[in-house]
N, C-alpha and C positions, 0 to 999 in steps of 0.2 A: 881355613880352616878358621880366621877369628870373623872371617864373612860371616859364614855359617852359623856362628853362634849368633852373630849381629840379628844374622837375618831371622831365626828360632825365635828370639828374646823379642824384635819386631810384633814376630806372626803372631806370638802368644800378648801381645799388649793389646794389638789390633782385637784378637779374639776375646780377650777381655772386655775393651769398652764395646762389642758386637753386645756380647753376654748383661753388659749392665745398661744399654738400649733397649734391649728387648726386655730387662726385668723392670726396667720404665715405663714402656712401652704396655707390660699386663697388668703394674700396677696403676696405671692409667684409665688403664679398661675396667678395672675393678673399681675404681673410683666411680669412674662415672657409672659402674653400673647399679651402685650403691647411689647415686643421686640417683637414674632412673624409679628405684624403689621405694625411696621417699618421699618421689613425688606423686607415684602411684598409691602408697597410702595415703597421703595427703588427700588425694583427688578422690579416690572412697570412703575418706571422713567426709571430706566435704556433700558427699553425695548424701549418705548415710544422715547425714543433720537437717540433710534439704528434704530427705523424704522425711523424715522424723518431724522437725516442722511441718510439713504439709499434713502430716496424720493429726497432728496436734490442732490445726486449723479445721481439721473436715470433725474432729472430738467438737471444738467450741462451735463449728456450725448444727451438727446435730443436735447441742445442749440448748441452743439460742432456741431452733426448729419446736421443740420440746416445752419451753420453755414459752413462747408462743401459744404452742397449741395449749397445754396450761390454762392460760392467762384467757384463752378462747372459749374454753369448755367454762371457767368462771363465769365471764360475763354472758354467757349461754344461760348457765341456771341462773345468776340473777335475773336475769330477762322476763326466765320463764314463773317465775317465782315471782315478778310484778305482775304479771297476769293473770 
């Protein structure tokens, strides 16, 4: 009878250890998922930053082209005035 009680206690302790290990495994998996999500957000933010920088560069190039065209127009107008 005493052996049965010890056996039951031992079995319950083993189950408790298994459940704790399972809970830790779940917590670890959730933490890893959180890390992956953070990395994904960082990657997306980086991609958006790169896209924004490229867009700004494109705008600067267009502004530069407009300035050059305007300068050429002024130069042409001045050249015609001389004639």
